C-alpha positions as CSV (number, residue, x, y, z in Angstrom):
1,M,40.3,23.6,-3.4
2,N,36.6,22.8,-3.0
3,I,35.2,19.3,-2.5
4,D,34.4,18.8,-6.2
5,E,37.9,19.8,-7.3
6,F,39.3,17.4,-4.8
7,L,37.1,14.5,-6.1
8,D,38.3,15.1,-9.6
9,S,41.9,15.3,-8.6
10,N,44.4,12.4,-8.1
11,K,45.0,13.5,-4.5
12,T,44.1,11.2,-1.7
13,I,43.8,13.8,1.1
14,E,43.0,17.5,1.0
15,K,41.9,20.1,3.5
16,V,38.6,21.5,2.3
17,G,37.8,24.5,4.4
18,K,38.7,23.5,7.9
19,T,38.2,19.7,7.4
20,D,40.6,17.1,6.0
21,I,38.9,14.9,3.4
22,L,40.2,11.5,2.4
23,K,39.7,9.3,-0.7
24,I,40.2,5.6,-0.5
25,K,40.3,3.8,-3.8
26,Y,37.8,0.9,-4.2
27,N,38.4,0.3,-7.9
28,E,39.4,2.3,-11.0
29,N,36.0,4.0,-11.0
30,I,34.9,4.3,-7.4
31,D,36.4,6.1,-4.4
32,F,35.2,5.9,-0.8
33,I,35.1,9.4,0.9
34,Y,36.0,9.9,4.6
35,K,36.7,12.6,7.0
36,P,38.3,12.5,10.5
37,S,36.0,12.5,13.5
38,Y,37.4,15.9,14.6
39,G,38.2,18.2,11.7
40,N,41.7,17.1,10.8
41,L,43.9,14.0,11.1
42,E,46.0,15.4,13.9
43,Y,43.2,15.3,16.4
44,G,40.6,12.9,14.8
45,N,41.9,9.4,15.3
46,E,38.7,7.8,13.8
47,L,37.4,8.1,10.3
48,H,33.8,9.0,9.5
49,F,32.4,7.6,6.3
50,L,30.9,10.3,4.1
51,G,30.0,8.6,0.8
52,I,30.9,7.0,-2.5
53,F,32.2,8.9,-5.6
54,E,31.8,7.4,-9.1
55,R,34.4,9.0,-11.3
56,I,33.2,8.4,-14.9
57,N,29.7,10.0,-14.4
58,K,30.9,12.3,-11.6
59,K,28.2,11.2,-9.1
60,L,28.6,11.5,-5.4
61,Y,26.4,9.4,-3.1
62,G,26.1,10.1,0.6
63,S,24.1,12.2,3.1
64,S,22.4,15.4,2.0
65,F,23.2,16.7,5.4
66,D,26.9,16.6,4.5
67,F,26.9,17.5,0.8
68,Q,23.8,19.7,0.4
69,S,23.6,21.6,3.7
70,K,22.3,25.2,3.4
71,Y,23.9,26.1,6.7
72,N,27.4,24.5,6.3
73,K,28.6,24.7,2.7
74,E,32.2,23.7,3.5
75,I,31.8,20.4,1.6
76,Y,28.8,21.3,-0.5
77,S,29.0,19.3,-3.7
78,N,27.4,19.9,-7.1
79,Y,28.1,16.2,-7.8
80,F,25.7,15.0,-5.2
81,A,23.4,12.4,-6.7
82,G,21.4,11.1,-3.7
83,E,21.4,9.1,-0.5
84,I,23.2,5.7,-0.6
85,S,20.0,4.1,0.9
86,R,18.1,5.2,-2.3
87,I,20.5,3.2,-4.5
88,G,19.0,-0.1,-3.4
89,T,15.5,1.2,-4.1
90,K,16.5,2.4,-7.6
91,L,18.2,-1.0,-8.2
92,V,14.9,-2.9,-7.4
93,D,12.7,-0.3,-9.2
94,G,14.8,-0.9,-12.4
95,A,14.5,-4.7,-12.0
96,N,10.7,-4.4,-11.5
97,L,10.4,-2.4,-14.8
98,Y,11.9,-5.4,-16.6
99,L,9.6,-7.7,-14.7
100,K,6.5,-5.7,-15.7
101,T,7.5,-5.8,-19.3
102,Y,8.2,-9.6,-19.2
103,I,4.8,-10.3,-17.6
104,E,3.0,-8.2,-20.2
105,E,4.7,-10.0,-23.1
106,N,4.4,-13.5,-21.6
107,K,1.1,-13.3,-19.7
108,V,-0.8,-15.9,-21.7
109,Q,2.0,-18.5,-21.5
110,L,2.5,-17.9,-17.8
111,M,-1.2,-18.4,-17.1
112,N,-1.4,-21.5,-19.3
113,N,1.6,-23.1,-17.6
114,S,0.0,-22.5,-14.1
115,K,-3.5,-23.7,-14.9
116,E,-3.1,-27.0,-13.2
117,I,-1.7,-25.3,-10.1
118,F,-4.6,-22.8,-10.1
119,D,-7.2,-25.5,-10.3
120,K,-5.6,-27.2,-7.3
121,Y,-5.4,-23.9,-5.5
122,I,-9.1,-23.1,-5.7
123,S,-10.1,-26.6,-4.9
124,D,-9.2,-25.6,-1.4
125,E,-12.4,-24.1,0.0
126,N,-10.5,-21.6,2.1
127,N,-8.6,-20.3,-0.9
128,N,-11.7,-20.1,-3.0
129,M,-13.7,-18.3,-0.3
130,K,-10.9,-15.8,0.2
131,I,-11.0,-14.9,-3.5
132,K,-14.8,-14.6,-3.4
133,K,-14.6,-12.3,-0.4
134,D,-12.0,-10.1,-2.1
135,A,-14.3,-9.8,-5.1
136,I,-17.2,-8.9,-2.9
137,N,-15.1,-6.2,-1.2
138,D,-14.0,-4.9,-4.6
139,Y,-17.6,-4.7,-5.6
140,I,-18.8,-2.9,-2.4
141,Y,-16.0,-0.4,-2.5
142,K,-16.3,0.1,-6.3
143,E,-12.9,-1.3,-7.3
144,D,-14.2,-2.2,-10.7
145,N,-11.1,-3.7,-12.2
146,I,-8.2,-5.0,-10.1
147,E,-4.7,-4.9,-11.5
148,M,-1.9,-6.9,-9.8
149,N,1.5,-5.4,-9.1
150,F,4.5,-7.7,-9.1
151,S,7.9,-7.1,-7.5
152,V,11.2,-8.9,-7.5
153,E,11.4,-10.6,-4.2
154,E,14.0,-9.5,-1.7
155,Y,15.5,-13.0,-1.2
156,S,16.8,-13.0,-4.7
157,Y,19.3,-10.2,-4.0
158,E,19.6,-9.4,-0.3
159,E,22.7,-11.5,0.4
160,H,24.7,-9.5,-2.2
161,I,23.1,-6.1,-1.8
162,K,26.4,-4.3,-1.0
163,D,28.2,-5.6,-4.2
164,L,25.1,-4.9,-6.3
165,I,25.0,-1.3,-5.1
166,M,28.6,-0.9,-6.2
167,Q,27.8,-2.4,-9.5
168,Y,24.7,-0.2,-9.9
169,I,26.6,2.9,-9.3
170,Q,28.8,2.1,-12.3
171,S,26.2,0.3,-14.5
172,P,22.6,0.9,-13.4
173,V,20.8,-0.6,-16.4
174,E,22.9,-3.7,-16.6
175,T,22.7,-4.3,-12.8
176,S,18.9,-4.0,-12.7
177,K,18.6,-6.4,-15.6
178,K,20.9,-8.8,-13.9
179,I,18.7,-8.8,-10.8
180,F,15.6,-9.4,-12.9
181,N,17.2,-12.3,-14.9
182,K,18.3,-14.0,-11.8
183,Y,14.9,-13.8,-10.3
184,I,12.7,-14.8,-13.2
185,N,14.9,-17.6,-14.4
186,N,15.5,-19.2,-11.0
187,P,14.7,-22.9,-11.6
188,E,14.3,-23.6,-7.9
189,K,10.9,-23.8,-6.3
190,A,11.4,-20.7,-4.2
191,E,7.7,-19.6,-3.7
192,N,5.3,-21.0,-1.1
193,I,1.5,-21.5,-1.6
194,Y,-0.9,-22.9,0.9
195,I,-3.3,-25.7,-0.2
196,N,-5.3,-28.0,2.0
197,N,-3.4,-27.2,5.2
198,N,0.0,-27.7,3.6
199,Y,2.6,-25.5,2.0
200,E,3.7,-26.4,-1.5
201,R,6.7,-24.9,-3.3
202,I,6.5,-23.6,-6.8
203,T,8.8,-21.7,-9.2
204,V,8.7,-17.9,-9.6
205,Q,7.2,-18.2,-13.1
206,E,4.6,-20.6,-11.8
207,N,3.7,-18.3,-9.0
208,I,3.3,-15.3,-11.3
209,G,1.0,-17.4,-13.5
210,L,-1.0,-18.5,-10.5
211,M,-1.4,-14.9,-9.3
212,L,-2.6,-13.9,-12.8
213,Q,-5.1,-16.7,-12.8
214,I,-6.4,-15.7,-9.4
215,N,-6.7,-12.1,-10.5
216,Q,-8.6,-13.2,-13.6
217,Y,-11.0,-15.3,-11.5
218,R,-11.5,-12.5,-9.0
219,N,-12.3,-10.0,-11.8
220,M,-14.8,-12.5,-13.3
221,L,-16.6,-12.8,-9.9
222,L,-16.6,-9.0,-9.6
223,Q,-18.1,-8.6,-13.1
224,E,-20.9,-11.1,-12.2
225,L,-21.8,-8.9,-9.3
226,I,-21.8,-5.8,-11.4
227,N,-24.0,-7.4,-14.0
228,N,-26.6,-8.5,-11.3
229,P,-28.2,-5.3,-9.9
230,N,-30.3,-7.4,-7.5
231,N,-27.3,-9.1,-5.8
232,E,-27.3,-9.2,-2.0
233,Y,-24.4,-6.7,-1.7
234,K,-25.9,-3.9,-3.8
235,K,-27.2,-2.0,-0.8
236,K,-23.7,-1.9,0.8
237,R,-22.2,-0.7,-2.5
238,D,-24.8,2.1,-2.7
239,I,-24.3,3.2,0.9
240,I,-20.5,3.2,0.6
241,S,-20.7,5.0,-2.8
242,S,-23.0,7.7,-1.3
243,I,-20.5,8.6,1.5
244,K,-17.2,7.8,-0.3
245,D,-16.3,11.4,-1.3
246,L,-18.1,13.1,1.6
247,D,-16.0,15.4,3.7
248,A,-17.6,14.6,7.0
249,Q,-16.9,13.2,10.4
250,M,-20.5,12.3,11.2
251,V,-23.6,11.5,9.2
252,T,-27.2,11.2,10.2
253,I,-28.6,7.6,9.9
254,T,-32.2,6.6,9.9
255,L,-32.5,3.0,11.0
256,K,-35.6,0.8,10.6
257,H,-35.6,-2.2,12.9
258,D,-38.8,-4.3,12.8
259,K,-41.5,-1.6,13.3
260,E,-39.4,1.0,14.9
261,I,-37.5,3.9,13.2
262,V,-34.6,5.5,15.0
263,T,-32.5,8.5,13.8
264,F,-29.0,9.2,15.1
265,K,-25.6,10.6,14.4
266,Y,-22.8,8.1,13.5
267,P,-19.2,8.3,12.4
268,K,-18.7,8.2,8.7
269,R,-15.4,6.2,9.0
270,L,-17.2,3.3,10.9
271,L,-20.0,3.3,8.4
272,Q,-17.5,3.1,5.6
273,Q,-15.8,0.2,7.3
274,I,-19.2,-1.5,7.7
275,E,-18.9,-1.6,11.5
276,F,-21.5,-0.9,14.1
277,Y,-20.6,0.1,17.7
278,G,-23.4,1.5,19.7
279,W,-21.2,3.6,22.0
280,Y,-20.3,5.9,19.1
281,I,-23.9,7.2,19.0
282,P,-23.6,10.7,20.7
283,D,-27.1,10.9,22.1
284,L,-27.3,8.6,25.2
285,K,-31.0,8.0,25.0
286,I,-30.9,6.9,21.4
287,R,-27.7,4.9,22.1
288,D,-29.5,3.0,24.8
289,K,-32.5,2.5,22.5
290,V,-30.4,1.1,19.6
291,E,-28.4,-1.2,21.8
292,K,-31.6,-2.7,23.2
293,L,-32.8,-3.3,19.6
294,Y,-29.6,-5.2,18.9
295,D,-29.3,-7.0,22.2
296,N,-28.1,-10.6,22.0
297,I,-26.9,-10.2,18.5
298,Y,-23.2,-11.1,17.8
299,S,-20.9,-8.3,16.5
300,G,-20.5,-9.7,13.0
301,E,-24.2,-10.4,12.6
302,K,-24.9,-6.9,14.1
303,D,-22.8,-5.2,11.4
304,E,-24.7,-7.0,8.7
305,L,-28.1,-6.2,10.3
306,F,-27.1,-2.6,10.8
307,M,-26.3,-2.1,7.1
308,K,-29.5,-4.0,6.0
309,E,-31.7,-1.8,8.2
310,I,-30.3,1.6,7.1
311,A,-33.3,3.4,5.6
312,K,-31.8,6.8,5.0
313,I,-28.5,8.7,5.4
314,E,-28.3,12.5,5.6
315,Y,-25.5,15.1,5.8
316,S,-25.9,18.8,6.3
317,R,-29.7,18.4,5.9
318,K,-29.4,16.7,2.5
319,V,-30.5,13.1,1.9
320,I,-27.5,11.3,0.3
321,Y,-28.9,7.7,0.5
322,E,-32.4,6.4,0.8
323,D,-33.9,2.9,0.8
324,K,-37.5,3.8,-0.3
325,E,-38.7,0.2,-0.2
326,L,-37.7,0.0,3.5
327,L,-39.1,3.4,4.3
328,N,-42.5,2.6,2.7
329,L,-43.2,-0.3,5.0
330,D,-46.3,0.5,7.2
331,N,-46.9,0.3,10.9
332,S,-43.7,2.0,12.0
333,V,-43.0,3.8,15.3
334,T,-40.6,6.8,15.0
335,E,-38.1,8.0,17.5
336,N,-35.3,10.5,16.5
337,I,-33.1,13.3,17.6
338,E,-34.7,16.2,15.6
339,G,-34.3,18.5,18.6
340,T,-30.5,18.4,18.2
341,H,-30.3,17.9,14.4
342,D,-29.3,21.5,13.5
343,I,-26.8,21.9,16.3
344,V,-24.9,18.6,15.5
345,D,-25.0,19.4,11.7
346,D,-23.4,22.8,12.4
347,M,-20.7,21.1,14.5
348,F,-19.8,18.4,11.9
349,G,-21.1,19.7,8.6
């Protein structure tokens, strides 16, 4: 008798190959599957849990190492449906599908009901500033329309996860819907928001409406930046866009600081993060030169100045970004690394 025949039978113990397999009834539809720690019950005085078998749909949950092994097919099962750990994930994924549909169908009402909370939330300057910074980052990195993803919070089901897994095995759709309903209709103020140095508690529905309001406000700020080509972040956006899809470790940057022009290699990843660290410039002479130019400037201000003073970016001898207005200013003194340009390009290009 193989493992699947044993699972279908009314037997509670059977030798499958060289191993004794046991079934312990959980309810009319579910059996727990075990084996002795050493092959058979005579020598193995401890039981090792193998998995869960759901009789109606003939689904076996457990370890693929036990039930799907290519090397030891003694208890290989065609009923294997997946790891037990994945059941909890599927349970929540199903609940989240109901949540997504609910938000789509009730978006306007959720937002209207949370308008007063939203007004209070953005009256806090720190909250308002954070949303504006997020919109600026969206603009710089060309995230042109931000969608929010909502998920059923773990606190709403974690205490009963074992029972819910057993329910899900038997009725996946109904169990996921149960989790969703309990979460969305919770009358308690279970969510925390931070306003004016204090935490305030609001309901799940109020929190979803607040998040939708915040996202709408953030997208409005983003659109204002997109509609204004002369905004102060346009240069950063153009620079990031020019290197975004570039398959490179290093790029060549031409920097114009006051009347001096300096050209050097710099890591693409740091440029993409809008960060300047002089010690990443490979050429020691140029590194020393640039660090002197930026002496006595704090790191955050240095990052901003660095981006503002980029006149040109090249990769593999091609210009990928150019600030013509900055380059056309007169009375400049040039120092670069043209003597090593081809070698470094060959290394990193």
